[in-house]
C-alpha positions as CSV (number, residue, x, y, z in Angstrom):
1,M,103.9,91.2,125.7
2,T,105.1,94.0,123.5
3,S,108.6,92.5,123.1
4,S,107.1,89.3,121.8
5,I,104.9,91.1,119.4
6,E,107.9,93.1,118.1
7,K,109.9,89.8,117.7
8,I,107.0,88.2,115.7
9,M,106.7,91.3,113.5
10,K,110.5,91.2,112.8
11,R,110.3,87.5,111.9
12,L,107.3,87.8,109.6
13,L,108.0,91.2,108.0
14,P,111.3,92.0,106.2
15,S,111.9,95.5,104.8
16,P,109.0,97.1,102.8
17,F,111.1,96.9,99.6
18,A,111.8,93.1,100.2
19,I,108.0,92.7,100.8
20,A,107.3,94.4,97.5
21,I,109.7,92.0,95.7
22,L,108.1,88.9,97.4
23,L,104.6,90.1,96.6
24,T,105.6,90.5,92.9
25,L,107.0,86.9,92.9
26,T,103.8,85.7,94.6
27,I,101.6,87.3,92.0
28,V,103.6,85.8,89.2
29,I,103.2,82.3,90.7
30,I,99.5,82.8,91.3
31,S,99.0,84.0,87.8
32,L,100.8,80.9,86.5
33,L,98.6,78.6,88.6
34,F,95.2,80.3,88.1
35,T,95.4,81.7,84.6
36,E,96.4,80.4,81.2
37,N,99.3,82.8,80.7
38,K,102.9,81.7,80.2
39,I,105.8,83.1,82.0
40,G,107.0,85.3,79.1
41,E,103.5,86.9,78.9
42,I,103.4,87.6,82.6
43,V,106.8,89.2,82.5
44,S,105.6,91.4,79.7
45,F,102.5,92.4,81.7
46,W,104.8,93.2,84.7
47,E,107.1,95.4,82.6
48,N,104.2,97.3,80.9
49,G,102.8,98.1,84.4
50,L,106.1,99.0,85.9
51,W,106.7,102.3,84.2
52,H,103.0,103.1,83.3
53,P,103.2,106.9,82.7
54,P,99.9,107.9,84.4
55,L,100.8,105.8,87.5
56,M,104.4,107.2,87.6
57,N,102.7,110.6,87.6
58,F,100.7,109.4,90.6
59,A,103.9,108.3,92.4
60,M,105.4,111.8,91.9
61,Q,102.2,113.4,93.2
62,M,102.4,111.3,96.4
63,M,106.1,112.0,96.9
64,L,105.5,115.8,96.6
65,M,102.5,115.6,99.0
66,L,104.7,114.0,101.7
67,V,107.8,116.2,101.1
68,L,105.9,119.5,101.0
69,G,103.9,118.6,104.1
70,Y,107.2,117.7,105.8
71,V,108.7,121.1,104.7
72,I,105.8,123.0,106.2
73,A,106.2,121.1,109.5
74,L,109.8,122.4,109.6
75,S,108.8,126.0,109.2
76,K,109.1,128.7,111.8
77,I,105.3,129.0,112.2
78,S,105.1,125.3,113.0
79,K,107.8,125.8,115.6
80,L,105.9,128.6,117.3
81,L,102.7,126.6,117.3
82,I,104.5,123.6,118.8
83,H,106.0,125.9,121.5
84,K,102.5,127.2,122.4
85,I,101.0,123.7,122.7
86,T,104.0,122.4,124.7
87,F,103.5,125.1,127.3
88,F,100.2,123.5,128.4
89,C,101.6,119.9,128.5
90,N,102.3,119.9,132.3
91,N,101.2,116.2,132.9
92,T,100.7,113.0,130.9
93,Y,96.9,113.3,130.3
94,N,96.9,116.9,129.2
95,A,99.9,116.2,126.9
96,A,98.3,113.1,125.4
97,F,95.1,114.9,124.7
98,L,96.7,118.0,123.2
99,V,99.3,116.2,121.2
100,S,96.8,113.8,119.7
101,I,94.2,116.4,118.8
102,S,96.8,118.7,117.3
103,T,98.3,115.8,115.3
104,I,94.9,114.7,114.0
105,I,93.9,118.2,112.8
106,M,97.3,118.6,111.0
107,S,96.9,115.1,109.4
108,L,93.4,116.0,108.1
109,L,95.1,118.9,106.3
110,N,98.1,116.9,105.0
111,W,99.4,113.5,106.0
112,G,103.1,114.4,105.7
113,L,102.5,117.6,107.8
114,G,100.7,115.6,110.4
115,L,103.3,112.8,110.5
116,V,106.2,115.2,111.1
117,F,104.4,117.8,113.2
118,G,103.2,115.1,115.6
119,A,106.7,113.6,115.9
120,I,108.3,117.0,116.6
121,L,105.6,118.0,119.0
122,A,105.9,114.7,121.0
123,R,109.7,115.3,121.1
124,K,109.3,118.8,122.4
125,V,106.9,117.7,125.0
126,G,109.5,115.2,126.2
127,E,112.2,117.9,126.3
128,H,109.7,120.2,128.2
129,A,109.1,117.4,130.7
130,L,112.9,117.0,131.3
131,D,113.4,120.7,131.8
132,N,110.6,121.0,134.3
133,N,111.0,117.6,136.1
134,I,107.6,116.4,135.0
135,N,107.0,112.6,135.3
136,L,105.7,111.7,131.9
137,N,104.5,108.6,130.1
138,Y,106.6,109.4,127.1
139,P,105.6,106.3,125.0
140,L,102.0,107.4,125.3
141,I,102.9,110.8,124.1
142,G,104.7,109.3,121.1
143,A,101.6,107.2,120.3
144,A,99.6,110.4,120.5
145,G,102.0,112.0,118.0
146,Y,101.4,109.1,115.6
147,S,97.5,109.1,115.9
148,G,97.1,111.2,112.8
149,L,97.9,108.2,110.7
150,M,94.5,106.9,111.8
151,V,92.6,109.8,110.2
152,W,94.7,111.0,107.2
153,H,93.0,109.1,104.5
154,G,89.7,110.7,105.3
155,G,91.2,114.2,105.1
156,L,92.3,116.6,102.3
157,S,95.3,114.6,101.3
158,G,93.8,111.1,101.2
159,S,95.6,109.5,98.3
160,I,92.8,107.2,97.2
161,P,89.9,109.8,97.3
162,L,92.1,112.3,95.6
163,K,93.0,110.0,92.8
164,V,89.5,108.8,92.1
165,A,88.4,112.4,91.9
166,E,90.6,112.9,88.7
167,S,88.9,112.7,85.3
168,N,89.9,109.5,83.3
169,H,91.7,107.9,86.3
170,F,89.7,104.8,86.0
171,S,90.9,104.2,82.5
172,E,94.4,104.2,83.8
173,I,93.8,101.2,86.0
174,I,90.9,99.3,84.3
175,Q,91.3,97.6,81.0
176,N,87.9,95.9,80.9
177,K,85.9,98.2,78.6
178,N,82.5,96.8,79.8
179,L,83.5,97.5,83.4
180,L,85.0,100.9,82.5
181,A,81.7,102.0,80.9
182,Q,79.9,101.6,84.2
183,L,82.4,104.0,86.0
184,P,82.0,107.8,85.9
185,E,84.3,109.3,83.3
186,N,84.8,112.4,85.4
187,G,85.7,110.5,88.5
188,I,84.2,110.6,92.0
189,N,84.3,114.0,93.6
190,F,85.0,115.0,97.2
191,Y,81.3,115.4,98.0
192,Q,80.9,111.7,97.6
193,T,84.0,110.6,99.5
194,I,85.7,113.0,101.9
195,L,82.7,115.3,102.3
196,S,80.2,112.5,102.4
197,N,77.9,112.2,105.5
198,M,79.6,108.9,106.4
199,N,83.1,110.2,106.3
200,L,82.2,113.4,108.2
201,I,80.7,111.4,111.0
202,V,83.7,109.0,111.0
203,T,86.1,111.9,111.2
204,L,84.1,113.7,113.9
205,L,84.0,110.6,116.0
206,L,87.8,110.0,115.6
207,I,88.5,113.6,116.6
208,M,86.4,113.3,119.7
209,I,87.1,109.7,120.9
210,I,90.9,109.2,120.2
211,P,92.1,112.3,122.2
212,V,89.6,111.5,125.1
213,S,90.7,107.9,125.2
214,L,94.4,108.9,125.3
215,F,93.5,111.4,128.0
216,Y,92.0,108.5,130.0
217,L,95.1,106.4,129.4
218,G,97.2,109.3,130.6
219,K,95.2,109.4,133.8
220,K,95.6,105.6,134.3
221,Y,99.2,105.3,133.3
222,P,100.8,108.7,134.1
223,T,104.4,107.5,133.9
224,G,106.4,105.2,131.7
225,G,109.5,105.0,129.5
226,V,112.8,106.7,130.0
227,L,113.5,110.2,128.6
228,K,117.1,110.2,127.6
229,F,118.0,112.4,124.6
230,E,119.9,115.5,123.7
231,K,118.0,118.6,122.7
232,T,117.8,119.2,119.0
233,N,116.4,122.0,116.9
234,N,114.4,120.5,114.0
235,I,113.9,123.9,112.3
236,I,116.1,124.6,109.4
237,K,118.3,127.7,110.1
238,E,119.5,130.2,107.5
239,R,123.2,130.0,106.7
240,K,125.2,132.9,107.8
241,K,127.2,134.2,104.9
242,D,127.6,137.2,102.6
243,S,125.8,136.6,99.4
244,I,126.9,138.3,96.2
245,G,125.4,138.8,92.7
246,A,122.5,136.5,91.6
247,E,123.0,134.5,94.8
248,K,121.1,137.2,96.7
249,I,117.9,135.8,95.2
250,D,118.3,132.7,97.3
251,Y,118.5,134.8,100.4
252,S,115.9,137.4,99.6
253,N,113.1,137.2,102.1
254,W,110.7,139.5,100.3
255,F,111.2,137.8,96.9
256,S,110.4,134.3,98.3
257,K,107.3,135.6,100.1
258,L,106.1,137.2,96.9
259,I,106.6,134.0,94.9
260,G,104.9,131.8,97.6
261,L,102.0,134.2,97.8
262,A,101.6,134.3,94.0
263,I,101.4,130.5,93.8
264,L,98.8,130.5,96.6
265,I,96.8,133.1,94.7
266,I,96.8,130.9,91.6
267,A,95.6,127.9,93.7
268,V,92.8,130.0,95.3
269,R,91.8,131.4,92.0
270,K,91.5,127.9,90.6
271,G,89.1,127.0,93.4
272,F,87.0,130.1,93.0
273,T,86.7,129.7,89.2
274,A,85.9,126.0,89.3
275,T,82.3,125.0,88.5
276,S,82.4,122.0,90.8
277,I,84.4,120.5,93.7
278,S,86.2,118.3,91.2
279,F,89.1,120.8,91.1
280,I,90.3,119.2,94.4
281,N,92.8,116.6,93.1
282,P,96.5,115.8,93.8
283,N,97.7,118.6,91.6
284,F,95.6,121.2,93.3
285,V,96.7,120.0,96.8
286,N,100.4,120.0,95.8
287,L,100.1,123.5,94.2
288,T,98.6,124.8,97.4
289,L,101.3,123.0,99.5
290,F,104.0,124.3,97.2
291,G,103.0,127.9,97.6
292,L,102.5,127.5,101.4
293,A,105.8,125.8,101.9
294,I,107.7,128.6,100.1
295,F,105.7,131.4,101.9
296,L,106.3,129.9,105.4
297,H,110.1,129.8,105.0
298,R,112.1,133.0,105.1
299,N,113.8,132.5,101.7
300,F,114.6,130.0,99.0
301,Y,117.7,128.8,100.8
302,E,115.8,127.9,103.9
303,F,113.0,126.3,101.8
304,L,115.5,124.2,99.9
305,S,117.3,123.2,103.0
306,A,114.0,121.9,104.4
307,V,113.4,120.1,101.1
308,N,116.8,118.4,101.4
309,K,115.9,117.3,104.9
310,S,112.5,116.1,103.9
311,I,113.2,114.2,100.7
312,V,114.6,111.2,102.5
313,S,111.1,110.5,103.8
314,A,109.9,109.9,100.2
315,S,112.4,107.2,99.3
316,G,110.0,104.4,100.0
317,I,107.5,105.8,97.5
318,L,110.2,106.4,94.9
319,I,111.5,102.8,94.9
320,Q,108.4,100.8,95.8
321,F,105.6,102.3,93.8
322,P,106.9,101.0,90.4
323,L,106.8,97.5,91.8
324,Y,103.2,97.9,92.9
325,F,102.4,99.2,89.4
326,G,104.0,96.1,88.0
327,I,101.8,93.9,90.2
328,M,98.8,95.8,89.0
329,G,99.9,95.3,85.4
330,I,100.1,91.5,85.9
331,M,96.7,91.4,87.6
332,N,94.9,93.5,85.0
333,S,96.3,91.8,81.9
334,S,96.5,88.2,83.2
335,G,92.9,88.0,84.4
336,L,93.7,87.8,88.1
337,V,91.5,90.7,88.8
338,D,88.5,88.6,87.8
339,V,89.7,85.7,90.0
340,F,90.1,87.9,93.1
341,A,86.8,89.8,92.3
342,N,84.9,86.6,92.0
343,F,86.2,85.4,95.4
344,F,85.0,88.6,97.0
345,I,81.6,88.3,95.3
346,A,81.3,84.7,96.5
347,I,81.8,85.6,100.2
348,S,80.0,88.9,100.3
349,D,76.7,90.6,99.9
350,Q,75.8,94.3,99.8
351,T,75.9,94.7,103.6
352,T,79.1,92.8,104.3
353,Y,81.2,93.8,101.3
354,P,82.3,97.2,102.7
355,I,83.4,95.4,105.9
356,F,85.4,92.8,104.0
357,T,86.9,95.5,101.9
358,M,88.0,97.4,105.0
359,L,89.5,94.2,106.6
360,S,91.3,93.2,103.3
361,G,92.6,96.8,103.1
362,G,94.0,96.5,106.6
363,L,95.6,93.1,105.8
364,V,97.2,94.3,102.6
365,N,98.4,97.5,104.3
366,I,100.7,95.4,106.5
367,F,102.5,94.3,103.4
368,V,101.9,97.4,101.2
369,P,102.4,100.3,103.7
370,S,101.2,103.0,101.3
371,G,97.7,104.1,100.4
372,G,98.7,104.9,96.9
373,G,100.5,101.6,96.4
374,Q,97.6,99.8,97.9
375,W,95.2,101.4,95.5
376,A,97.3,100.3,92.6
377,V,97.1,96.7,93.8
378,Q,93.6,96.5,95.1
379,G,91.8,99.3,93.2
380,P,90.7,97.2,90.1
381,I,89.5,94.3,92.3
382,I,87.5,96.7,94.6
383,L,85.9,98.5,91.7
384,Q,84.8,95.3,89.8
385,S,83.5,93.6,92.9
386,A,81.5,96.6,94.0
387,L,79.9,97.0,90.6
388,E,78.9,93.4,90.4
389,L,77.4,93.4,94.0
390,G,75.7,96.8,93.5
391,V,77.6,98.5,96.3
392,P,78.3,102.2,95.7
393,I,81.8,102.8,94.4
394,Q,82.4,105.8,96.7
395,K,81.5,103.7,99.8
396,S,83.9,100.9,98.7
397,V,86.7,103.5,98.1
398,M,86.3,104.8,101.6
399,A,86.1,101.3,103.1
400,L,89.5,100.6,101.5
401,A,90.9,103.9,102.8
402,Y,89.7,103.1,106.3
403,G,91.4,99.6,106.2
404,D,94.6,101.3,105.2
405,Q,94.4,103.6,108.2
406,L,93.7,100.7,110.6
407,T,96.9,98.8,110.4
408,N,99.0,101.9,110.2
409,M,98.8,101.5,114.0
410,L,100.4,98.1,113.7
411,Q,102.7,98.4,110.7
412,P,105.8,100.3,111.8
413,F,106.8,101.7,108.3
414,W,105.3,105.2,108.6
415,A,106.2,105.3,112.3
416,L,109.9,105.4,111.4
417,P,110.2,109.2,111.2
418,L,108.5,109.5,114.6
419,L,110.6,106.9,116.2
420,G,113.8,108.6,114.9
421,I,112.7,112.0,116.1
422,T,111.4,110.9,119.5
423,Q,114.1,108.2,120.0
424,L,111.3,105.8,121.1
425,K,111.1,102.1,120.1
426,A,108.2,100.5,118.2
427,K,107.5,98.2,121.1
428,E,107.1,101.2,123.5
429,I,104.3,102.9,121.5
430,L,102.6,99.7,120.2
431,P,100.3,99.0,123.2
432,Y,98.8,102.5,122.8
433,T,98.6,102.5,119.0
434,I,96.7,99.1,119.2
435,V,94.1,100.9,121.4
436,I,93.8,103.6,118.7
437,M,93.4,100.8,116.1
438,I,90.6,99.2,118.1
439,I,88.8,102.5,118.4
440,G,89.1,103.0,114.6
441,L,87.9,99.5,113.8
442,T,84.8,100.1,116.0
443,I,84.0,103.4,114.4
444,F,84.7,102.4,110.8
445,S,82.7,99.1,111.1
446,G,79.7,100.9,112.7
447,C,79.6,103.6,110.1
448,L,80.0,101.3,107.1
449,L,77.1,99.3,108.4
450,V,74.8,102.3,109.1
451,F,75.4,104.4,106.0
């Protein structure tokens, strides 16, 4: 079954970059068919959106969020924590529970941290099983290490809630002045999205149900997969050499600790002096991660070595985000936002609209495997439809975020780092990630209907 699913995915889904190109061409064709714009005008709309400065700033923010989280996952303290957790992973069900709950907690703090931490932890559990002759269901452990991608958008680094919390963000993606006048100029703060009663309940249910469900699967399927890999050390080691002159700065442990601590103090001070929770935005999160990443590594050389290792993970954001911004430029300027918004309004009411938003978010995520890129494409449509139907903006934002999380369990794009580290195949973890997706769908749908 899993082999056939993987074959279907490969036939239907080319590389994420190719998908972004195909989506661009599709939007151009739809714009020609459903609006009165000529091809020259559409190309101009695309070019204006492609390098839109505020959105390029957004792309940089998301890249840093991923890279800095990855750098923290490569630090010595992460290695020690992974070692402590691995000690208790003496069978499949214990390992599945501990790996999933650890990964979920890390992902709520930062999605890049959770992604890499979960992958390394799953790998170390596999190595521990080999060393101690433990029969392990290794694909299930790999799925547990990926489970954080089901919760990240409801955590502190959720790209959509962070972006809508910024002042004047809506003016960056909305051109309709009448619509813009109905949106809060200062954005939607964390109390209304991440810290809302609905999202807190959703997060609590995910933290409880996913690890327990994987524990049960570990009991039912205690063995599976083949553990064949050489041991590796994913922690960056300091180069052994004699430094001279100004080069000593790069190898100074106390100096890097001082700088990292100073940046953290600046971030904490910003939080204490803020008059509202609106200070939590992408810049604040990245400032905190930046200080923490420097502080947790021994010196600048080790920190920069970890950055060099981590930067590869951000290549998708770097090259794909401008294409999504170009799509948004066409949709905003050509009138396609109105076309799509009217379709949603026609098939929805106040009760069903959040569910349709979540499902559409899950569908689009298969083709646009990035929360930030997805917001650039769907954000204007979601906002306009919600306002016209009288659905709270903050609820619609979280519904889209939940949809993005859902099909992370099906779309293999963000699983690539985990698959590389664990040396598992997508078809091996897919049966278990689909279970996690069904759990998420049930929780998200129920809470969107109740709240």
